[in-house]
C-alpha positions as CSV (number, residue, x, y, z in Angstrom):
1,M,104.8,197.7,38.6
2,Q,105.3,194.7,36.3
3,V,105.0,191.3,37.9
4,R,107.9,189.1,37.0
5,I,107.5,185.3,37.3
6,S,110.8,183.5,37.7
7,I,110.6,179.9,36.4
8,P,113.2,177.3,37.4
9,P,115.0,175.6,34.6
10,L,113.4,172.1,34.7
11,T,109.9,173.6,35.0
12,R,110.7,175.8,32.0
13,L,111.8,172.7,30.0
14,L,108.6,170.9,30.9
15,L,106.5,173.8,29.7
16,A,108.4,173.9,26.4
17,L,107.8,170.1,26.0
18,L,104.1,170.6,26.7
19,L,103.8,173.3,24.0
20,A,105.8,171.4,21.4
21,I,104.2,168.0,21.9
22,S,100.6,169.3,22.2
23,A,101.0,171.4,19.1
24,T,102.6,168.4,17.2
25,H,99.8,166.1,18.4
26,Q,97.1,168.5,17.2
27,A,98.9,169.0,13.9
28,S,99.1,165.2,13.4
29,R,95.3,164.9,14.0
30,Y,94.0,167.7,11.8
31,I,96.8,168.7,9.4
32,F,99.5,166.1,8.7
33,H,97.5,162.9,8.7
34,A,100.6,161.0,7.5
35,L,102.0,161.3,11.1
36,P,100.1,158.8,13.3
37,S,98.7,160.2,16.6
38,E,99.8,157.0,18.2
39,L,103.4,158.3,18.1
40,L,102.7,160.8,20.9
41,A,99.5,159.6,22.6
42,L,99.2,156.3,24.4
43,V,97.0,153.6,22.7
44,P,97.1,150.4,24.9
45,Q,97.1,148.0,21.9
46,Q,99.9,149.8,20.1
47,S,102.0,151.5,22.8
48,V,104.3,148.6,23.2
49,F,105.8,149.4,19.8
50,Y,106.3,153.1,20.8
51,P,107.6,153.0,24.4
52,W,108.3,156.8,24.5
53,V,104.6,157.5,24.5
54,Y,104.5,156.6,28.2
55,V,106.2,160.0,28.7
56,T,104.9,162.0,25.8
57,A,101.3,161.1,26.4
58,A,101.3,163.3,29.5
59,F,102.1,166.3,27.3
60,A,99.7,165.5,24.4
61,E,96.7,167.6,25.4
62,Q,93.5,167.2,23.3
63,N,92.2,170.8,23.3
64,L,92.9,174.4,24.5
65,I,91.2,174.1,27.9
66,T,93.1,171.0,28.9
67,F,96.3,172.5,27.6
68,L,95.8,175.6,29.7
69,I,95.1,173.5,32.8
70,A,98.2,171.4,32.1
71,A,100.3,174.6,31.7
72,A,99.1,176.0,35.0
73,T,99.7,172.7,36.7
74,I,103.3,172.5,35.5
75,L,104.0,176.2,36.0
76,Y,102.8,176.7,39.5
77,G,103.2,173.1,40.8
78,G,106.5,172.6,39.2
79,K,107.8,176.0,40.2
80,Y,107.1,175.3,43.9
81,L,108.2,171.6,44.0
82,E,111.4,172.2,42.0
83,R,112.5,174.9,44.5
84,A,111.4,172.8,47.5
85,W,113.1,169.6,46.4
86,G,115.7,170.6,43.9
87,A,115.8,169.9,40.2
88,A,117.1,166.3,40.5
89,E,114.4,165.1,42.9
90,F,111.7,166.9,41.1
91,G,112.7,165.4,37.8
92,R,112.7,161.9,39.4
93,F,109.2,162.5,40.9
94,F,107.9,163.8,37.6
95,L,109.1,160.8,35.7
96,L,107.6,158.4,38.3
97,V,104.1,160.1,38.3
98,T,104.1,160.3,34.5
99,V,105.3,156.8,33.5
100,I,103.8,154.6,36.2
101,P,100.2,155.9,35.9
102,N,100.4,155.6,32.1
103,V,101.7,152.0,32.3
104,A,99.0,151.2,34.9
105,A,96.3,152.7,32.8
106,S,97.4,150.8,29.7
107,I,97.2,147.5,31.7
108,V,93.7,148.5,33.0
109,Y,92.4,149.0,29.4
110,I,94.0,145.8,28.1
111,L,92.3,143.8,30.9
112,W,89.1,145.7,30.2
113,F,89.3,144.5,26.6
114,A,90.2,141.0,27.7
115,I,87.1,140.8,29.9
116,T,84.5,142.5,27.7
117,R,86.0,141.8,24.3
118,D,85.3,145.4,23.4
119,S,88.0,146.3,21.0
120,A,87.4,150.0,21.6
121,R,89.0,149.6,25.0
122,A,92.2,148.4,23.6
123,L,92.3,151.4,21.2
124,T,91.4,154.1,23.7
125,Y,93.6,157.2,23.6
126,I,95.2,157.8,27.0
127,Q,96.7,161.2,27.2
128,G,96.8,164.4,29.3
129,S,98.1,165.6,32.6
130,V,95.4,164.3,34.9
131,A,97.8,161.9,36.7
132,L,100.2,164.7,37.1
133,Q,97.6,166.9,38.7
134,G,96.7,164.3,41.2
135,A,100.3,163.6,42.0
136,F,101.0,167.3,42.6
137,L,98.0,167.6,44.9
138,V,99.4,164.8,47.0
139,A,102.8,166.5,47.2
140,F,101.2,169.8,48.3
141,K,99.1,167.8,50.9
142,Q,102.4,166.6,52.3
143,L,104.3,169.9,52.2
144,V,101.6,172.5,53.2
145,P,98.4,170.6,54.3
146,E,97.0,173.5,56.4
147,H,97.5,176.3,53.9
148,L,94.1,177.9,53.2
149,V,93.2,178.6,49.5
150,T,90.6,181.3,49.0
151,I,88.5,181.4,45.9
152,L,86.1,184.2,44.7
153,K,87.5,186.8,47.1
154,G,87.1,184.6,50.1
155,V,83.6,183.2,49.3
156,I,85.1,179.7,49.1
157,K,87.9,178.6,51.5
158,I,89.5,175.2,51.1
159,R,92.6,173.8,52.9
160,V,95.2,172.2,50.7
161,K,94.8,168.8,52.5
162,H,91.3,168.5,51.2
163,F,92.2,169.0,47.5
164,P,93.2,165.3,46.7
165,A,89.9,164.0,47.9
166,I,87.9,166.6,46.0
167,F,90.0,165.9,42.9
168,L,89.4,162.2,43.1
169,A,85.7,162.6,43.8
170,A,85.3,164.9,40.8
171,N,87.1,162.6,38.4
172,T,85.3,159.5,39.7
173,I,81.9,161.1,39.3
174,S,82.8,162.5,35.9
175,G,84.1,159.0,34.8
176,F,80.8,157.3,35.6
177,V,78.4,160.1,34.6
178,I,80.0,161.7,31.6
179,G,82.1,158.8,30.5
180,T,85.6,160.3,31.0
181,D,86.9,157.0,32.2
182,T,90.5,157.8,31.2
183,G,90.5,160.7,33.6
184,L,89.1,158.5,36.3
185,V,91.9,155.9,35.8
186,L,94.7,158.4,35.5
187,A,93.5,160.4,38.6
188,W,93.6,157.3,40.9
189,T,96.9,155.9,39.5
190,G,98.6,159.3,39.7
191,F,97.3,159.7,43.3
192,F,98.5,156.2,44.4
193,T,101.9,156.5,42.6
194,S,102.6,159.9,44.3
195,W,101.5,158.8,47.8
196,L,103.4,155.5,47.8
197,Y,106.6,157.2,46.7
198,L,106.4,160.1,49.1
199,R,105.2,157.9,52.0
200,F,107.7,155.0,51.7
201,Y,110.6,155.8,49.4
202,K,111.5,159.5,48.9
203,K,114.6,160.5,50.8
204,Q,114.5,163.9,52.5
205,T,116.7,166.0,54.8
206,D,115.9,165.6,58.6
207,L,115.1,169.2,59.6
208,S,115.0,168.2,63.2
209,S,118.6,167.0,63.3
210,T,121.1,169.4,64.9
211,T,124.2,167.4,64.2
212,T,127.0,168.7,62.0
213,S,126.4,166.0,59.4
214,T,123.4,166.0,57.0
215,S,120.8,163.5,58.2
216,R,118.5,161.8,55.6
217,I,115.3,159.9,56.3
218,R,113.3,157.7,53.9
219,G,109.7,158.3,53.4
220,D,107.2,160.2,55.5
221,A,105.8,158.2,58.4
222,S,103.9,161.2,59.9
223,E,100.4,160.5,61.2
224,T,98.8,163.2,59.1
225,F,100.2,161.8,55.9
226,A,98.6,158.4,56.5
227,F,96.2,157.1,53.9
228,A,93.2,157.6,56.1
229,Y,93.9,161.4,56.5
230,F,93.2,162.0,52.8
231,W,89.5,161.4,53.4
232,P,86.7,163.1,55.5
233,D,86.9,162.6,59.3
234,A,83.7,160.6,59.3
235,I,85.3,157.7,57.5
236,H,88.8,157.8,59.0
237,G,88.2,154.7,61.1
238,P,87.0,152.3,58.4
239,V,89.6,153.5,55.9
240,A,92.4,153.2,58.5
241,A,91.3,149.7,59.4
242,V,91.5,148.6,55.8
243,A,94.7,150.4,55.2
244,D,96.3,148.8,58.2
245,V,95.4,145.3,56.9
246,V,96.9,146.0,53.5
247,Y,100.0,147.6,55.1
248,N,100.6,144.7,57.5
249,A,100.3,142.2,54.6
250,L,102.8,144.2,52.5
251,V,105.2,144.3,55.4
252,T,104.8,140.6,56.0
253,A,105.5,139.9,52.4
254,R,108.6,142.2,52.7
255,I,107.4,144.5,50.0
256,L,107.5,147.4,52.4
257,A,109.7,148.1,55.4
258,P,107.8,148.8,58.6
259,F,108.0,152.2,60.3
260,S,109.6,152.4,63.7
261,A,108.3,154.6,66.5
262,E,111.3,156.9,66.0
263,D,110.4,157.2,62.3
264,V,106.9,158.3,63.2
265,E,108.2,160.8,65.8
266,T,110.7,162.3,63.4
267,S,108.2,162.6,60.6
268,N,105.7,164.2,62.9
269,V,108.3,166.9,63.7
270,Q,108.9,167.3,60.0
271,A,105.2,167.7,59.3
272,S,104.8,170.2,62.1
273,A,107.6,172.3,60.7
274,R,106.2,172.2,57.2
275,G,102.8,173.2,58.4
276,E,104.1,176.2,60.3
277,A,106.0,177.3,57.2
278,G,103.0,177.8,55.0
279,L,102.9,178.1,51.2
280,P,104.8,181.1,49.8
281,S,103.3,183.1,47.0
282,L,103.9,181.5,43.6
283,L,104.2,185.0,42.1
284,N,106.8,186.1,44.6
285,Q,108.9,188.8,42.9
286,G,111.9,187.8,45.0
287,G,112.4,184.9,42.6
288,R,114.7,182.1,43.6
289,R,116.6,184.1,46.2
290,G,113.4,184.9,48.0
291,G,112.4,181.2,48.1
292,K,115.8,180.2,49.4
293,R,115.7,182.9,52.1
294,E,112.3,181.8,53.3
295,E,113.5,178.2,53.4
296,A,116.6,179.1,55.4
297,E,114.5,181.2,57.9
298,R,112.2,178.3,58.3
299,R,114.9,175.8,59.0
300,R,116.7,178.2,61.3
301,A,113.6,178.7,63.4
302,L,113.1,174.9,63.6
303,A,116.7,174.4,64.7
304,L,116.3,177.0,67.5
305,K,113.1,175.3,68.6
306,V,114.8,171.9,68.8
307,L,117.8,173.3,70.6
308,D,115.6,175.0,73.2
309,Q,113.8,171.8,73.9
310,R,117.1,169.9,74.3
311,L,118.4,172.7,76.6
312,Q,115.3,172.5,78.8
313,A,115.5,168.7,79.0
314,A,119.2,168.8,79.8
315,T,118.7,171.5,82.5
316,T,116.1,169.3,84.2
317,N,118.4,166.3,84.0
318,K,121.3,168.4,85.6
319,Q,119.1,169.5,88.5
320,Q,118.2,165.9,89.2
321,S,121.9,164.8,89.1
322,S,124.0,164.9,92.2
323,S,127.2,165.7,90.4
324,P,127.7,168.2,87.5
325,T,130.3,166.0,85.9
326,E,128.2,162.8,86.0
327,S,127.7,161.3,82.5
328,V,124.4,161.8,80.8
329,P,122.2,158.6,80.9
330,R,121.6,157.0,77.5
331,G,118.6,158.4,75.7
332,E,118.8,161.8,77.4
333,A,119.8,165.0,75.6
334,A,123.1,166.6,76.4
335,I,123.5,170.4,76.6
336,P,125.0,171.6,73.4
337,S,127.8,174.1,73.6
338,E,127.4,177.7,72.3
339,A,129.6,176.8,69.3
340,E,127.5,173.6,68.6
341,A,124.3,175.6,68.9
342,A,125.6,178.3,66.5
343,G,126.9,175.7,64.1
344,A,123.6,173.8,64.0
345,N,121.8,177.1,63.6
346,D,124.0,178.2,60.6
347,K,123.8,174.7,59.0
348,V,120.0,174.5,59.1
């Protein structure tokens, strides 16, 4: 039976751009020398004159191996994230984790040149999908942290939540040992861009809400998505201490808005629901309909769980009350009617 891979439209467009820009970039280097490579790849000293390269550089791969890695990243990562978030939000995320790391990397190399006076640093070619790879791994860490990935028929088993640290460690070691410093810079800038956006800014639907109106929350205040939880357990304490100092300083400077206890609790419920859902197969033959069906079932199960908790709390409160018509104290959960429960179930 033939396996059919359904590709969402934006992911399909990004794959087409990758093929077109990489092919054009290679042609400009080896065939049409009249077309400067700087028109597609990012060169810190010259990129200010070609602002579009902050986007195209992510698609300009240097060889076949990096091209295949980039294609797999966009195909599988883009396919899942576009369906999980929608095309508009995925497109916004893609632009952020493409442009910001390239701008940051350009600044790093300009400063490197200013300090060392090594002109080669200002003329370094910055290109490829390394920042995108790091950003996607952070997104998967948020969505499906406990999903187990098996390699070599189960010989190697790694949970998704460990991939960002492994990815950063590999690129850092490679940068210092082999000299792939552009990969090192792009990996870290892509990681931080993705985490900061998902942690503090991205709006998402509140899956724990059972009201008739759509509730939106900003960022992800869950404990498991804190900066310290990207690293091995042995160094959680020191990393958390430093992260707290930086966070408090940014809050004091009003660069970041502080999380409330309610934000943390709501995000923890969201994270628990995502963890129980798991990671669907990227080769699911059900295509888009299958993905939507799984998402609907997940949200329906979460709604039923929340309704059951509220019913139990309300029943306990009713037993403690002397009169059945007495108003419910503030902060306690009321018993939803059968119509409300059914409406919340259908909505989620």
